[in-house]
C-alpha positions, 0 to 999 in steps of 0.5 A: 581400386580407383584406376586414377591411382595407376596414372603415372606421376609427372616426375616419373614420366619426365625421368622416363628414358623414352621421353628423353629425346622429346625433352632434348628436342622440345624442352622440359617445360613443353614435355611437362605440359604435354604429360599433364594434359595426357594425365587429365585425359586419363582422369576423365576416362578418355585415356587408359592410364597406361596410354598417358606416355604414348599420348604425351609423345604424340602431342609433341609430334607436329604430324602424327601417322594415322591409319585411315579407316574412315572409308573416305579414300581422299580424306582432306583432313588426313592429307588426301592422297597417301603417296606410293612407296616409289614417291616416298623414296623419291622425296628422300632422295631429293631432300639432299643436293639435286640437279633441279635447275642444272643441266649436268651435261652442259654444266649450265642452268636448266629448266626447273623440274624438266624431268618431272614436267616431261613425265607429266607431258608424256602421261597426257599426250593431248596437252601441248605443254604442261606446268605445275604450281603448288595447288589447284587454287594456285593454278586458277589464280595464275590463269585468271591473273595472266589471261584475264587481269582487268578483263572478264571471266565468264562462268555459269552461276551453277558452277560458282562453288564453295569448298571446305573451310569457307573457300569460295571460287568467286572470291579467289578469282576476283582477288586477281583483278579479273571481273566475274560475269555470271551467265545462265542460272543455278540449274540451267545454262546454255551455250547461247548464254555464254555466246551472248556474253562474249565480247572484247572484255572477255579474258576466258570462259571458265568451266568448273566441274562441281566435284563436291555436289550435284544438281539434279532434275531440270538442268542443262549445261553445255559440254566442253566441245561446245564451249570451245567454239566461242572464239575465246580461251576455254579454261576447264577446272577438272579438279579431282586429278584424273588424267585419263578416264576411269570406268568406276567413275564415269561422271568424273572428268579427266584431263585427256578427254577434256583436252581432246574435246577442245579445252584450251587449258585444263587445271587439276589437283595432284593430291586427289585421284592422281594419287600424288603430292599436293600440287596444281597441274596446268595442261593445254595449249602451248602458247597459253601455258607459256604465258602462265609460266612466264608471268611474274606470279608463277615464281611465287606459286612454284613447287619445290624439289620434293613435290617435283620428285614425288610427282614424277615418281607418282606418274612413273609408279605402276599403281598408287595407293589411291588407285589400289583402294579405288579398285579394291575387290569388295569380297576380298575386303570382307574376307580380310574383315572376317579374319581380323574379327576372328583374331580380335575375338581370340584376343577378347575384343568384341568385333564383327565383320560388316559390309559397308559403303565407302566413298572417294572424298576430297571433293571428288565423285559426289554421290558415288559409293564404293562397296566395302567392308569394316570391323564393327567395334564398340564406339567407346574405342574411338577416342582411344584409337585416335590417341594411339601410335599410330592413330586409327580413325574410323567413323561412328555409325549405327551405334558402332565404330566402323573401321573401314578397310577400303583405304587401309592397305593390307600390309597395315592389318597387323598394326590395325589389329594391334591397335584395336587389341590394345584398347580391348 
């Protein structure tokens, strides 16, 4: 029998009670279009006929839940860091009416997000003051505008980075009205290169950690401690969001170490290795942070109450999902993979436990691999798993779809198992 004959009819699905809330929310025409798209995917063999309704519902949901089995801990396309349960609860609590800019003891206006800022300051004692904006790019824009508007920013040619979606650091900085003065060469820049360029027009020296690439071989770059002696502010972009050193990532800079080494201002992302919400952290000398906080642009770049609540909860949590994934025991991951493979075999699905390598991702720790374990299943399951609820995303490698467990919390094993079994 032609399997296409078992594809549900459009009118039957529109009358399905499960789709009634979607019709009420999105309208009959939009739901009908989603059903027809899912039906066409079933006709071409991309979807199983019984998955048409699920695919139609998924298409009507702006953001879908995904199990990240790619082996990339901080997957930019999947929203980078998953929040801790404590942070998720904090967002829900903050969604109502809060005291975000009110001092309840005096009844007067208070500093916005003072509790979250105090928690961040306590987490990085080396910083005299802290401020939070909506991402790390915003932190650099605010620093460039407030400290180097109409002046020069000195930066090594080897640190003029481009990240995803064509975003280029030089374009960002020049858009603020600052002028870039490149020093050194792509592979070698010395302290003397910076010193000879410093002058009355220097706004600050910018040190950028090349978090998504490496230059190897005949290279040279001054340390933060050396750059801090040049007599002008040193802004250091740590990028990946480590607040303290992590022995697993010895080459990845952290805010505390750079501040103790003499950086006057450190910027970092909140949604990478810190494991929190998307935001940009500004940490450092009190006078510089205050100049940034008081600049008119700061209001346009400020974060909302949900971000502040999630950031504070992230800093207060004993551990984040990112930290748990980063420090997961490879042998324990392999034992999990074996157990899941055995259960899938009982369900008639061909799956094998294999040892793999995961990575940090999110523009952090380039070249660092993390031993991991995965379920190896047929690559034809990739599209079906992506269309499920929740969607499951793995990576196709060596003729198999690998469902890497390092970024999958153990409490999601049951859902992962059900998703794969349903495709078999």
